[in-house]
N, C-alpha and C positions, 0 to 999 in steps of 0.2 A: 498586449500581449502574453496568448496561453501558451506554456509549456506541459510538456510528457513526464513525469518521471517513471523510472521501473526503476525499481529497491527489489534487493532479495535478503529475505530476513532468516538466517542463522541462528537454530539455538532449538530445546522445546516447542516447536511453534506446530507443526500437525494433531488435528484432534482434539483439543483443546481450547478451540470457541473462536483463535488467532482470526482467522476470517473472516465470519460474522463482526465479530469488534474492529475489524478495520474498514469494513463495508460500513459498519452505524458509525464510523467519524470520517470517513471521505464522506458523505451523504449528511455529516452536520457542515462539512469545508465546501458542498454545494460543487464536490468532483466529479469526475465523472474516468469510470477504467473497471477493474479486478485485482480480484486477489485470488491467488491461484494455488494450489496445492503441487510442488516437482518430486518429480519419483526421487531424486537424491537426498529429501526431507525440509530442504528449503519452502519458504512460503513466497511468491513474487507478488508483488505488487503492483498495478501499470496502474495510472493516475493522469487526469488532463483537468489543465485550470491557471488560474492563476499560481506565476513564480512563488505568491508569498502563501497563497490556502495550500500549495504542495508541500513545500517547509514548511507548515503546522501538521502534517499528516507523517513530513518522516521524521518530524521528531516528535507525532504520540510513537510511531514506530519505536523508537530508544526510549521515553519516555522511563523506563520500567515496570510502567503502565498496563501493561498490556495482558492476556492471559495467555500461558505457558510461559517461557524462557528463552526470552532473545537473548542471542549473542554476540550478534553483529547484523549492521545493516549495512550493507550495498545498495551505489547509488550510481545514476546512470539522467542524463539530463539530455531532452533536445526537443523540437520543436512540436506542439502539440500538430497531430494528425488532425484533429476534426472527424475520427470516425467510428466511436466509442460513444454509443447512448446509455444512460444508469449507474449500476454498481452493482457487480456480480461476480458472487461467488462461484471458484468454478475448483 
């Protein structure tokens, strides 16, 4: 059963290629969703797919190998809605 991960990434993550990097990781994992800049400086990541693949993406966001500087990553899990296609940067 697929899940939806909402993650909020705080730090120096806007204007450094972070959304592009996140999209590339998500596509490698076969996930659908988006990475969006938020007005408060965070990047919001929405991903749907298997729990295992979403956890791999979450671990990548926390890995220290991202562009910019991640200070913290908040997460929320829910059932997949199935309304997403592809993985887009917003």
